[in-house]
Backbone bond lengths (Angstrom), bond angles and torsions (degrees), N, CA, C in turn:
res aa  C-N    CA-C-N  psi(-1)  N-CA   C-N-CA  omega(-1)  CA-C   N-CA-C  phi
1 M - - - 1.448 - - 1.532 109.30 -
2 N 1.265 114.62 147.26 1.457 118.19 179.92 1.524 110.40 -97.28
3 R 1.274 115.03 174.19 1.462 122.05 -175.75 1.528 111.65 -64.30
4 H 1.301 117.58 -35.76 1.458 122.87 -179.70 1.530 110.64 -63.40
5 D 1.324 117.34 -44.51 1.471 121.30 178.75 1.521 110.86 -64.39
6 D 1.320 116.90 -40.56 1.468 120.28 179.25 1.530 110.77 -63.81
7 D 1.315 116.31 -40.27 1.459 120.54 178.45 1.530 111.32 -63.75
8 Q 1.322 116.52 -42.62 1.462 120.69 178.89 1.535 111.06 -64.21
9 I 1.305 116.08 -41.43 1.472 120.06 -179.72 1.525 110.01 -65.69
10 E 1.327 117.70 -43.08 1.461 121.04 179.15 1.535 111.03 -65.39
11 R 1.324 116.13 -40.74 1.460 119.81 178.64 1.528 110.63 -63.88
12 R 1.311 116.54 -44.93 1.464 120.81 178.90 1.536 111.28 -64.37
13 L 1.322 116.95 -37.86 1.457 121.77 177.79 1.524 110.54 -63.38
14 R 1.321 116.98 -42.62 1.464 120.68 177.70 1.527 111.34 -64.68
15 E 1.327 118.40 -39.27 1.459 122.10 177.26 1.529 111.11 -62.04
16 I 1.321 114.82 -44.22 1.475 118.54 -179.82 1.525 110.15 -65.53
17 E 1.324 117.80 -41.59 1.461 120.68 178.05 1.522 111.29 -63.04
18 A 1.340 116.80 -39.16 1.460 120.44 178.34 1.527 110.64 -65.25
19 E 1.324 116.75 -42.25 1.469 120.15 177.95 1.520 111.15 -62.33
20 L 1.304 116.42 -42.13 1.456 119.73 179.68 1.518 111.97 -66.61
21 S 1.317 117.40 -39.36 1.462 119.49 -179.52 1.525 110.61 -69.99
22 I 1.320 117.77 -30.57 1.469 121.27 178.12 1.525 110.29 -72.94
23 Q 1.306 116.96 -42.72 1.465 120.91 -174.51 1.527 113.08 -77.72
24 H 1.301 119.30 -22.56 1.464 123.93 -178.38 1.529 111.36 53.27
25 I 1.281 115.12 49.83 1.459 119.68 178.97 1.518 108.54 -77.56
26 P 1.325 117.83 125.71 1.457 118.35 177.48 1.524 110.23 -65.74
27 R 1.288 115.49 145.59 1.463 119.73 -175.97 1.529 111.48 -70.46
28 S 1.291 117.85 -33.43 1.466 119.75 -179.72 1.531 108.70 -108.80
29 A 1.305 117.06 64.50 1.461 121.52 -179.00 1.523 111.44 -71.56
30 K 1.318 116.53 -28.88 1.457 120.01 179.93 1.524 109.70 -79.27
31 P 1.335 117.35 136.97 1.460 117.93 174.11 1.519 109.70 -69.70
32 Q 1.305 115.63 142.24 1.447 120.22 -179.44 1.526 109.54 -71.44
33 P 1.309 118.07 132.24 1.459 119.28 179.07 1.520 110.56 -65.80
34 Q 1.327 115.16 140.13 1.456 120.02 -179.87 1.524 109.39 -93.25
35 P 1.292 116.58 148.91 1.452 118.38 177.80 1.529 111.04 -65.20
36 K 1.322 116.42 152.02 1.460 120.06 -176.98 1.518 111.94 -62.27
37 G 1.294 117.93 -35.72 1.467 120.59 179.26 1.516 111.45 -61.74
38 F 1.338 116.34 -38.92 1.461 119.91 178.86 1.518 110.75 -67.39
39 Q 1.324 117.42 -40.00 1.460 120.40 178.75 1.512 110.46 -63.28
40 L 1.311 117.62 -42.71 1.454 121.22 179.41 1.524 109.78 -64.27
41 G 1.332 116.67 -41.41 1.459 120.49 179.13 1.516 111.73 -65.00
42 S 1.318 117.55 -39.33 1.464 119.85 -179.76 1.524 110.80 -68.46
43 L 1.321 117.18 -34.35 1.461 119.19 176.26 1.521 110.59 -66.24
44 Q 1.317 116.66 -39.27 1.453 119.83 178.08 1.521 110.98 -66.91
45 V 1.327 117.38 -37.39 1.453 120.86 177.85 1.522 110.12 -66.30
46 K 1.320 117.38 -41.81 1.465 120.42 178.93 1.523 110.55 -62.67
47 K 1.328 116.69 -42.12 1.462 120.25 179.26 1.527 109.97 -65.30
48 A 1.322 117.51 -42.26 1.458 121.25 178.87 1.527 110.88 -65.05
49 A 1.324 116.65 -37.56 1.466 120.11 178.94 1.523 110.86 -66.66
50 K 1.322 116.79 -39.24 1.466 119.99 177.35 1.522 110.57 -64.26
51 I 1.321 116.94 -41.91 1.460 120.58 179.49 1.526 110.33 -65.21
52 A 1.330 116.51 -42.20 1.464 120.36 179.38 1.524 111.04 -64.71
53 A 1.319 116.98 -41.26 1.471 120.17 178.96 1.523 110.39 -65.56
54 F 1.315 117.28 -40.58 1.466 120.98 178.74 1.523 110.36 -64.85
55 A 1.331 117.23 -42.09 1.465 120.74 179.70 1.523 110.98 -66.00
56 A 1.338 116.79 -42.27 1.467 120.19 178.97 1.523 111.13 -63.81
57 T 1.323 116.39 -40.74 1.467 120.14 177.18 1.522 110.59 -63.31
58 G 1.311 116.81 -40.05 1.465 120.76 177.50 1.514 111.92 -63.33
59 F 1.348 116.46 -44.31 1.463 119.38 179.32 1.522 111.49 -63.48
60 V 1.311 116.82 -42.68 1.470 120.11 179.05 1.529 110.05 -65.21
61 G 1.318 117.29 -40.03 1.460 120.70 178.49 1.520 112.01 -62.85
62 V 1.322 116.83 -43.59 1.472 120.52 178.00 1.519 110.44 -64.53
63 W 1.331 117.08 -40.32 1.457 120.54 179.33 1.531 111.22 -63.69
64 V 1.321 117.09 -44.54 1.472 120.85 179.45 1.525 109.97 -64.35
65 F 1.323 117.14 -43.09 1.468 120.69 179.69 1.528 110.72 -62.01
66 S 1.327 117.11 -44.15 1.462 119.35 -179.83 1.529 111.16 -66.42
67 A 1.336 117.41 -36.17 1.461 120.38 177.63 1.528 110.80 -65.33
68 V 1.314 117.50 -41.98 1.467 120.99 179.21 1.525 110.32 -64.61
69 V 1.326 117.21 -44.21 1.471 120.54 178.48 1.517 110.09 -62.09
70 S 1.319 117.55 -40.17 1.458 121.30 179.02 1.530 111.03 -63.31
71 Y 1.320 116.98 -47.00 1.465 119.95 179.75 1.531 112.12 -64.72
72 V 1.304 117.10 -37.96 1.463 120.01 178.23 1.523 110.20 -66.50
73 S 1.319 117.52 -41.01 1.468 119.28 179.31 1.526 111.06 -67.01
74 I 1.339 117.72 -35.19 1.464 120.49 175.66 1.522 109.94 -65.01
75 A 1.329 117.07 -42.46 1.472 120.81 179.15 1.521 110.64 -63.63
76 I 1.317 117.56 -41.84 1.470 120.69 178.59 1.528 109.62 -64.24
77 G 1.315 117.50 -39.60 1.469 120.79 176.39 1.517 111.81 -60.98
78 F 1.347 117.05 -42.03 1.463 119.74 177.58 1.527 111.58 -64.13
79 V 1.321 116.95 -40.19 1.471 120.51 179.42 1.525 110.18 -64.16
80 I 1.330 117.05 -43.25 1.470 120.38 179.25 1.526 110.12 -64.90
81 A 1.339 117.67 -43.03 1.466 120.66 178.74 1.520 111.03 -63.55
82 A 1.324 117.43 -39.98 1.466 120.45 178.10 1.520 110.77 -66.18
83 G 1.339 116.81 -39.83 1.465 119.88 178.49 1.516 112.03 -64.33
84 V 1.338 116.37 -43.30 1.466 120.14 178.64 1.526 110.02 -65.44
85 S 1.316 117.24 -40.52 1.468 120.62 178.21 1.522 110.94 -63.46
86 Y 1.302 117.29 -41.26 1.466 121.34 179.62 1.524 110.85 -64.67
87 V 1.318 116.43 -45.96 1.469 120.06 179.29 1.525 110.01 -63.57
88 G 1.343 117.10 -41.37 1.464 120.12 177.10 1.520 111.60 -63.01
89 Y 1.300 117.70 -41.26 1.456 121.26 178.03 1.523 110.40 -61.78
90 K 1.328 116.44 -45.85 1.463 120.25 -178.81 1.528 110.73 -65.18
91 L 1.337 117.00 -38.04 1.467 119.65 -178.14 1.522 112.43 -72.23
92 F 1.321 117.32 -43.91 1.465 119.16 -171.95 1.515 114.01 -96.02
93 F 1.299 120.53 -37.58 1.463 120.44 -175.15 1.515 112.99 -94.96
94 E 1.296 118.76 -39.70 1.464 120.95 179.34 1.527 110.53 -72.30
95 R 1.299 116.91 -27.32 1.458 121.01 -179.46 1.525 110.46 -66.15
96 K 1.319 116.57 -36.08 1.476 120.21 -179.96 1.528 109.78 -66.74
97 N 1.314 117.13 -34.91 1.454 120.18 179.66 1.521 111.55 -71.56
98 M 1.307 119.45 -24.60 1.452 122.44 -178.11 1.525 111.23 -77.64
99 R 1.293 120.48 -23.18 1.467 123.18 -178.23 1.460 112.62 -74.00
C-alpha cells in the first residue's frame, strides 16, 4: 500500500470514530438471543401464572359470594325475628290495653 491509501484509510477511520462518538450508539444494541430452553420455561411460567391468577380470582369470588349470602341470610333472620316480636307484642301486650 502506498502512503496515499494509508492517509485515506486513517482519515476515513477518524470520520467513522467521530460519527460514533457523536451518535453514542451502544455497542450491544441487539438483544442477546435467549436459549430455547429458557424460552420454553418462560412460556410455562407465564401459563402457570395465568392459571394461578385465575384460581386466586375464583377463590376470592367464591369467598365474597359466600360472605354476601351469609350477611343476607343474617339480615333476613333479623327481619323475621323482628316481625315475630312485633306480632307477639301486639297480641299479648296491646291486647291487655284494649280490655
